[in-house]
C-alpha positions in Angstrom: -1.2 -26.6 -2.0 -0.5 -29.6 0.2 -2.5 -32.3 1.9 -1.7 -34.4 4.9 1.7 -32.7 5.3 2.9 -33.5 1.7 3.3 -30.7 -0.9 2.5 -30.9 -4.5 6.1 -32.0 -5.4 5.8 -34.9 -3.0 2.4 -35.9 -4.1 3.7 -36.1 -7.7 6.8 -38.1 -6.7 4.6 -40.5 -4.5 1.8 -40.9 -6.8 0.6 -43.9 -5.0 -0.3 -41.8 -2.0 -2.8 -39.9 -4.3 -4.2 -43.2 -5.4 -4.8 -44.7 -1.9 -8.4 -45.1 -1.1 -9.8 -44.1 -4.5 -12.1 -46.5 -6.1 -11.1 -47.8 -9.6 -13.4 -46.9 -12.4 -11.3 -47.4 -15.5 -12.4 -44.0 -16.7 -9.6 -43.5 -19.0 -6.8 -45.6 -20.5 -3.9 -45.4 -18.2 -6.1 -44.2 -15.2 -5.4 -46.4 -12.3 -7.5 -47.4 -9.2 -7.4 -44.6 -6.8 -8.8 -44.3 -4.4 -21.1 -16.4 5.5 -22.6 -14.1 6.8 -23.0 -10.6 5.2 -22.6 -7.6 7.4 -23.5 -4.0 6.9 -20.1 -3.3 5.6 -20.6 -5.3 2.3 -20.7 -2.9 -0.7 -22.0 -5.6 -3.0 -25.5 -6.8 -2.4 -26.0 -10.7 -2.5 -27.1 -12.2 -5.8 -30.7 -13.1 -6.4 -31.4 -16.5 -5.0 -31.1 -19.5 -7.4 -33.4 -22.5 -7.4 -31.6 -24.9 -5.2 -32.4 -27.9 -7.5 -30.5 -26.1 -10.3 -27.3 -25.8 -8.5 -24.6 -27.8 -10.3 -27.2 -29.2 -12.6 -26.0 -27.7 -15.8 -26.1 -30.5 -18.4 -23.8 -31.0 -21.3 -24.5 -28.5 -24.1 -26.1 -26.1 -21.7 -23.2 -24.6 -19.9 -23.4 -21.3 -18.1 -19.6 -20.6 -18.4 -19.5 -17.4 -16.5 -16.3 -18.8 -14.9 -13.3 -20.5 -16.7 -12.3 -23.6 -14.8 -9.2 -25.6 -14.8 -7.7 -28.5 -12.8 -4.5 -28.7 -10.9 -2.2 -31.4 -12.5 -0.8 -32.8 -9.3 -4.1 -34.0 -8.0 -4.5 -36.2 -11.1 -0.9 -37.3 -11.4 -1.7 -40.9 -11.9 -3.7 -40.1 -15.1 -1.5 -39.5 -18.1 -1.5 -35.8 -18.9 -2.8 -36.2 -22.6 -5.7 -38.4 -21.2 -6.4 -35.8 -18.6 -6.4 -33.0 -21.2 -8.8 -35.0 -23.4 -11.1 -35.7 -20.4 -11.0 -32.2 -19.2 -11.8 -30.8 -22.6 -14.8 -32.9 -22.8 -16.2 -31.9 -19.5 -15.5 -28.1 -20.1 -12.3 -27.3 -18.6 -10.5 -24.3 -20.1 -7.1 -25.6 -19.1 -4.7 -27.4 -16.7 -3.1 -25.7 -13.7 0.2 -26.0 -11.9 2.5 -27.2 -14.7 6.3 -27.3 -15.1 7.5 -25.8 -18.5 8.2 -29.4 -19.8 4.5 -30.1 -19.9 3.2 -26.9 -21.3 3.2 -28.1 -24.9 1.2 -31.2 -24.1 -1.7 -29.0 -22.8 -1.4 -26.4 -25.5 -1.4 -29.0 -28.2 -4.8 -30.3 -26.8 -6.4 -26.9 -27.3 -6.2 -26.1 -23.6 -4.5 -23.3 -21.7 -1.8 -23.8 -19.1 -3.7 -21.7 -16.5 -0.7 -21.5 -14.0 2.9 -22.3 -14.7 5.9 -22.7 -12.5 9.2 -20.8 -13.1 11.2 -23.4 -11.4 11.4 -26.9 -9.9 12.8 -26.5 -6.5 12.4 -28.7 -3.3 12.0 -25.4 -1.3 9.7 -23.7 -3.7 7.0 -23.2 -1.2 9.1 -22.1 1.9 11.7 -20.0 0.1 10.0 -17.0 -1.4 9.8 -13.2 -1.6 9.7 -12.5 2.0 13.4 -13.7 2.1 15.6 -10.9 0.7 18.5 -13.2 0.4 16.6 -15.2 -2.2 15.6 -12.4 -4.4 18.4 -12.8 -6.9 17.5 -16.4 -7.5 13.7 -15.8 -7.5 14.0 -12.9 -10.1 16.4 -14.9 -12.2 13.9 -17.8 -12.4 11.0 -15.4 -13.4 13.1 -13.5 -15.8 13.8 -16.7 -17.6 10.1 -18.0 -17.4 8.0 -15.1 -18.1 9.1 -14.5 -21.6 8.6 -18.2 -22.4 5.2 -18.0 -20.9 4.2 -15.1 -23.0 5.3 -16.8 -26.1 3.3 -19.9 -25.2 0.2 -18.1 -24.2 0.5 -19.1 -20.5 -1.2 -16.2 -18.5 0.1 -16.9 -15.1 3.2 -17.9 -13.3 3.1 -18.8 -9.6 5.3 -17.4 -6.8 5.4 -17.8 -3.1 5.8 -15.7 0.0 7.8 -18.2 1.8 8.3 -19.1 5.6 8.5 -16.7 8.4 12.1 -17.8 9.5 11.9 -15.2 12.4 10.8 -12.2 10.3 8.2 -9.8 11.4 5.1 -8.9 9.3 6.7 -5.5 8.6 9.9 -7.0 7.6 8.3 -9.6 5.4 5.9 -7.3 3.6 8.8 -4.9 2.9 11.0 -7.6 1.5 8.2 -9.0 -0.7 7.3 -5.6 -2.1 10.9 -4.7 -2.9 11.5 -8.1 -4.7 8.2 -8.1 -6.7 8.8 -4.5 -7.7 12.0 -5.5 -9.4 10.3 -8.2 -11.6 6.8 -6.4 -12.1 8.0 -4.3 -15.1 8.9 -7.4 -17.0 5.5 -9.1 -16.2 3.8 -6.0 -17.4 5.9 -5.8 -20.6 5.1 -9.4 -21.5 1.6 -9.5 -20.3 2.1 -12.4 -17.8 0.8 -12.3 -14.4 2.8 -13.3 -11.3 0.3 -14.9 -8.8 1.7 -15.2 -5.2 -0.2 -17.8 -3.3 -1.8 -17.5 0.1 -1.5 -20.7 2.2 -2.8 -21.8 5.5 -0.2 -22.2 8.3 -2.5 -24.0 10.7 -2.9 -27.4 9.1 -0.7 -27.9 5.9 2.2 -25.4 5.8 3.3 -24.6 9.4 5.4 -21.4 9.4 4.2 -20.0 6.0 4.1 -16.2 6.3 1.5 -15.5 3.6 -1.2 -16.9 5.6 -3.8 -14.1 5.6 -5.5 -12.1 3.0 -4.6 -8.8 4.7 -0.9 -9.8 4.5 -1.1 -10.5 0.8 -3.2 -7.3 0.1 -0.5 -5.2 2.0 2.1 -6.6 -0.4 0.0 -6.2 -3.5 -0.8 -2.5 -2.5 2.9 -1.9 -2.1 3.8 -3.4 -5.5 0.9 -1.7 -7.2 1.2 -3.6 -10.5 -1.6 -4.9 -12.7 0.6 -8.0 -13.3 1.4 -9.0 -9.7 -1.7 -10.5 -8.0 -2.6 -12.9 -5.4 -3.5 -16.5 -5.8 -6.5 -16.8 -3.4 -6.8 -20.5 -2.4 -10.2 -20.9 -1.0 -9.4 -24.0 0.9 -6.4 -22.3 2.8 -8.2 -19.1 3.5 -11.3 -20.9 4.8 -8.9 -22.6 7.3 -7.3 -19.5 8.3 -10.1 -16.8 8.2 -13.3 -18.0 6.8 -15.7 -15.2 5.5 -14.7 -16.2 2.0 -17.4 -14.3 0.0 -17.1 -10.9 1.8 -13.2 -11.2 1.5 -13.6 -11.8 -2.3 -15.9 -8.9 -2.7 -13.7 -6.5 -0.7 -10.4 -7.6 -2.3 -11.3 -8.4 -5.8 -8.9 -6.0 -7.4 -5.9 -7.9 -5.8 -6.8 -11.3 -6.8 -5.6 -12.9 -10.1 -6.4 -16.6 -9.6 -8.4 -18.9 -7.4 -8.0 -22.4 -6.3 -10.7 -24.8 -4.8 -10.7 -27.6 -2.2 -13.2 -29.0 0.2 -12.7 -28.1 3.9 -11.8 -30.1 5.8 -9.4 -32.5 4.0 -9.0 -30.9 0.7 -11.2 -33.4 -1.0 -14.3 -33.2 -3.3 -16.6 -30.2 -3.3 -19.4 -32.2 -2.0 -21.6 -32.6 1.1 -18.7 -34.0 3.1 -17.3 -30.5 3.4 -18.5 -27.2 4.8 -18.2 -24.7 1.8 -21.2 -23.4 -0.3 -19.4 -23.5 -3.7 -22.2 -22.2 -5.9 -22.5 -19.1 -3.7 -18.7 -18.6 -3.7 -18.2 -19.0 -7.4 -21.3 -16.8 -8.0 -19.6 -14.1 -5.9 -16.4 -14.5 -7.9 -18.3 -14.1 -11.2 -20.3 -11.1 -9.9 -17.1 -9.4 -9.0 -16.1 -9.2 -12.7 -13.3 -11.8 -12.5 -12.1 -12.9 -15.8 -9.3 -15.2 -14.8 -9.4 -18.9 -13.9 -10.8 -20.9 -11.1 -8.7 -24.1 -10.8 -9.7 -27.2 -8.9 -7.0 -28.3 -6.5 -8.7 -31.1 -4.5 -7.5 -34.6 -4.0 -10.3 -37.0 -5.1 -11.3 -39.8 -2.7 -13.5 -41.7 -5.4 -13.0 -41.9 -9.2 -11.1 -38.8 -10.0 -12.6 -37.9 -13.2 -16.1 -38.4 -11.8 -15.2 -36.2 -8.9 -13.7 -33.6 -11.3 -16.7 -33.6 -13.6 -19.0 -33.1 -10.6 -17.0 -30.2 -9.4 -17.1 -28.5 -12.9 -20.9 -28.8 -13.1 -21.2 -27.6 -9.5 -19.2 -24.5 -10.2 -20.7 -23.8 -13.7 -23.0 -21.1 -12.4 
């Protein structure tokens, strides 16, 4: 969700920060120089081993496509959205993630899906969420407006946040989030749009965020008990907070509606500079029966489209 203390909104506002340190490649017109262990409690057996040389080596025209992939817009804000759509479609993306409503038609007109939309454009969007009872009227009003529009435009998911602790206990925060989400859940169910509430780390990027553990999010999801209110499980954030990613995915698959990627540490490329085994993680997601989207949300340090293309190939298991 954020890198180096900046959130998505700030990255979009200060696009030069995204570009810093990235090597210019001229990949597109308008593109600028820019810079686990399994325990006895696991119910799902590990998948058969794959030839290591085949990992991420799917060539064009020979895609596996067990997972539908997309890319988070804010990570590629220096590339005009039409150019990003064209390049993304060519490399096999199903859609673009984390878009304000004003950009939805651009993606749709390119034959892609807006895999996650915003209901509002607020400075406090991350910090002011459903754990704050005083904000429920505002949050519900935003979603009441956005969800029917999303349904008409074929946008399957709308993002929501838990918000910061602000002195609340876990019990108070969970109760508040359940009560607020229960109000809006019937509309989401009626329209066929899923509200995805994001888990973030509170250790590096979002100090004070309350939804910083899978168990906290699952407790809220169990209380809401709606097929259209799910968790946005950001693998980058939860690796920082908890680790044990694959077992967590297997145990909580019914509560997860969307995934985000990002290398740890740094939220950069999914390469050998970071610690996560992405083919194994994506295989676990596919094996869980997940039919939604895995969106790449890493900040490239090299040519952005080359880095994105490599990630798409790596995760095409």
